[in-house]
N, C-alpha and C positions, 0 to 999 in steps of 0.2 A: 564294625561292632566295637564298642568301647569296653575296656575292662572296668570302667567306672560303674557300669550297671550290670555287666555280666557276672563279675565276682560277687556282688551282693545278692544277685538272683540265685546263683549257685549255692551261696552260703545258706540262704533261707531254705532252699530245697534240701540241702544236706541236713539242716536242723530238723526238718520235718521227717526225713527218713530215719534219723537217729532216734527220734521220739517214737515213731511208728513201730520200728523194729524192736526197740528197747522195751516198749510196753508189752510186747508179746513174750518177752523172756521172763520166766518165773523168778520172782524176787526183785526185779527191777521196777515194778510198779511203785514200790515204796520210794525208790530213788527219784523217779519222775513225778510222783504225786505228792511227796512230802519234802524230801531233801532239797530238791531244786527250788520249789517255791520259798522255803525258809531262807536258803542262801540268797536268792534274789531279793527278798525283803530286807535282809541285813545289808546287802550291798546298796540297795536303793536308799535306805535310811541313812547309812553312813555317808554315802556319796552326796546326797542332797544337803545334809548338814555341813559337810566339808565345803561344798561349792558356795553355799549361802554365807558361811562364815568368812570364807576368803573374799567374796565380793563385799561383805559388810566391812571388812578391814581395809579395803582399798581406799587410799586417800583421795579426797575430792576437795582440793584447796580453793577452787573457784567455781562459779556457776557456769555450767555448760548445757543448759536446757536446749532442746531442739525447738526452734520457734518458726512459725510460718505465718505470722500475722504481726500487726502493729503493736509495739510495746507501749506500756504506759509511760507517758511523758507529760506534755503540756495539757492543761485541762480541756482545751478546745479541740484536741486531737483524739478521735475515738479509738479506744483500746480494744484489741482482740483478746477478750478475757479467757477464752478457751485455748486458742492456738498459741497465745503468748501470755500465759497467766503470770500475774504478779503477786498473787495471794495463795495461801494454802488451799482455800476452797476451790480456786480455779484449777490448781494442780490435781485435786481429788476428782473434779469433774472430768478433766482431760484424761486422767488415768482410767476412770470407769469407762469412758467411751472407747478408750484404746483396748482395754481388757475384754469388754463385753461385745464390742461391735467392730473392732479392728479399724478404727477411724483413719489411721495413717495409711493403711493399705487401701482403703476406699479412695483416699485422696491421691494415691500413687498414679503416676501417668507413665505411659509407654511411648517411645519414639517410633514414629512411622515415616518411612521414606517413600514418597509417592512418585509416580511417573513424572519425569522432567526434573528430578532432583529436589522437588519441594519437600520440605520437612513439616511434619505436624505431630501433635501429641494427642493421645486419647486415653480414656480411663481404662484401668485394668478391672473392669466390672466382673468378668467371669472368674478371675483369680480371687477377687474378694468374696464372691458368692461360694466358690469352691472351698476356700479356707474357712468361711463361716459355717458351711454345712458340715465340713469335716470335724471341726472342733466341737460344735454343739452336739452332733450325733455321737461323737466319742464320749462326751460327758454323760449323755443319756444312757448309752450302753453300759458305761462304768457304774452309774448309780443303779441302773436296773439290775445289775448282777449282785447288788448287795442282798438280794433276797436269798441268796445261797449262804450268806454268812450271818444272818440274823434270824432269830426264832423267839417270839413270833415276828413275822415280817411287818414292819410299820405300814400303816395305811397309806402314807404318801407314796411309798415305793410300789405298793399294789396298784394305786391309782395311776402312777406313771406307766406301769406295765400294761394296764388296760387301755390307756390313751395311745401308747406306742403300738399296741397290737390291735388297733381298731380295724385294720384291713384284714377281714376274715376270709382267707382263701384256703380252704381245706383245713385240715387239722394236723399239727397245731397251727394257730394263727400266725400270720407274718408280722414280724416286728419291723416297722418302717425304718427305725433308726439303723438297723443292721444293713439294710439294702442301701440307704442313703450314704452310710459310712463307706461301703464298698465302692459305690459310684464316685464319691468325692475323692477318695484316695487314689482311685484309678485315674481320674482326671488330673490330679496333681502329678502323678507319675508320667502320664502321657505328655503333659505339658513340658516336663523336663526332657523327655525323649525326642519330641518332634519340633520344639521351638529352638532354632539353632543357637541363638545367643544365650538362652537359658541352659541348654545342654553344655555349652562351652564352659560355663562357670560351675557346673554341677560336679560334685565329687562322689566317691563311693559312700562317704558318710551321709550324703543327701539321699541316696537311693536305698540304702539298707533299711532304715526305719519305714520307708514307704512299702517296700516288699514285705517287711515283717508285719506291719499293720494289715496289709492286704491278706497275708496268710492267716492272721487272727480272724479277720472278717469272714473269709471263705470257710475256714474250718468251723467257725461258729454256725454259719448257715447250713453247712453239711450236717452238723450234729443235730440241728433242730428239725430239718426237713427231709434228709435223705439217708443218713446212716444211723443205725440203732445205737442209742446211748441210754444208760440207766440214770435218769434224772434224780430219783431219790438217793441213789448211791453217790452221785456228785454232791448232793446236799449234805450227806453224811460225811463225806471227805472234807468238804469246805468247813463245816462246823467243827470237825475234829482239828483242823489246822488252826482256826482262830482261837479255840479253847486250849490249844497245846496238848490235846489228847488225840493225835491223828490215828485214824482208822482208814484203811484202804479196802473198800468193798470189791468183790470180784464182779467181773462182767460189766464194768463201766463202758468199755469200748476204747479201742486204740486211738480213734480220732480225738477223743477227749484229751488224752495225754499229749497229742500233737498241739492241740489248742492251748493247753496249760503250759507246755514248754515254750511256745511262742510268746505267751504273755509274760512268763518268767524272764525270758531273754530280754524282752522289751523293758521290763521293770528294772532289771539290772543294768541295762545299757543306757537308760535315760539320763542319769546324773552326769554322764561323761560325753553326752552328745549335744547336738544343737537343739534337741527337744527340751533341754533345760531352760530355754528361754521362758518357759511357763513360770519359773520362779525368778529368773534374772530381770524380767521387766520391772518388777517392783523395786529393785535396787539399782536400776539404771539412772545415772545422774542426768541423762538427756530427757528423762520422762518425769522424775520425781522431784525436780527442783523448780522453784519459782524464779522467774526472770525479774528480779528486783534489784539488779546491780545499779540502776540509776537512782534508787531511793535509799539504798543501804550500802555502806562501805563494807566489803568483805576482805578481811585480812587473813592471809595464809597462816593457819595455826601451827604449821610445821616450820615456819621461818626460824632460823637460828641466827645469833649475833654474827655479823660479818664486819670485819675491819675495812673501812672504805677510805679512799684517798680523794678528798674533795678537790674541786678546782682551785679554791683559795689556797689550799695547802700545796697544790701542784705549782701554782703561780709563785708562791713564796719561795719554793725550792728552786725554780728555774727562771726567776724574773730577770736576772742579769743576762743570762744567755738568750732569753727571748728578746730583750731589748737590743742586744748586739745583732741578733739575726733579723731585726726589723719586724718582729711579730708583736702586734698590739697587745697591751696589757691593761688590765682594769685599774691597777694601782701602780703609780709611778714610784 
């Protein structure tokens, strides 16, 4: 057993126990229901702003786009306009395909060593599907929760809830996005645990957010289908938080505070983790630059004047010694 995944697992369990026990202590509901979310929101806002500004200030003196196709060159050579874009429009299209459909992950290949020492390469199709399902359902769950923070609830969010909850199995109805999110994050976790070369490069920082998101999904499902929670009370608390007039109703249920504590920890942790790739991809020079180095000269804007010693000056200084040593010179 590796500490890389045991420590994150124990940390998430400890967080759940802290919230569950603390929610039962009189007076601590305000801490877990109001103070923790506010602090998490402040850390998230400041952390994201800091990371984005630091990335924006990073110098990019030359073009370093990742390219996987033919660059634009001679007129009779076909250019790969998406994989090796030379225009801003091509960059936008490639970025949209990357952000919305994870195109580079779909094109990723894995090495397979077959019997007899033969090597082959295959698509990581299941990884792409798992990542796509995870990210899209996460967004759906996030948007669907806006109904707790808005009054009246916009029609688009109500429609999303009806579509997401079309699977009517008992009361209340099952939200498909929550189930798919739990399955997808479980797959991504098991992949890290049971594929040797993936487990070898996985750190505690890779496991912790997976366990945390799994805890959020499980606690959310428990709240909706198995454990008693006061939904109108949750709505009152959420509206109080966003309007800066927090009120903590009684009887919401301890599982809600566990769920909210998990979400708050994830929000505060996000700017300082690998999850920040959601913002970093837009400032990545390997993605947001056009490969037009053959068409346009790019001069490093940070170049500063440097005193150089040209060959002519070198030869003028050492011509006699070079001639004596038999070294050819350009000027006799």
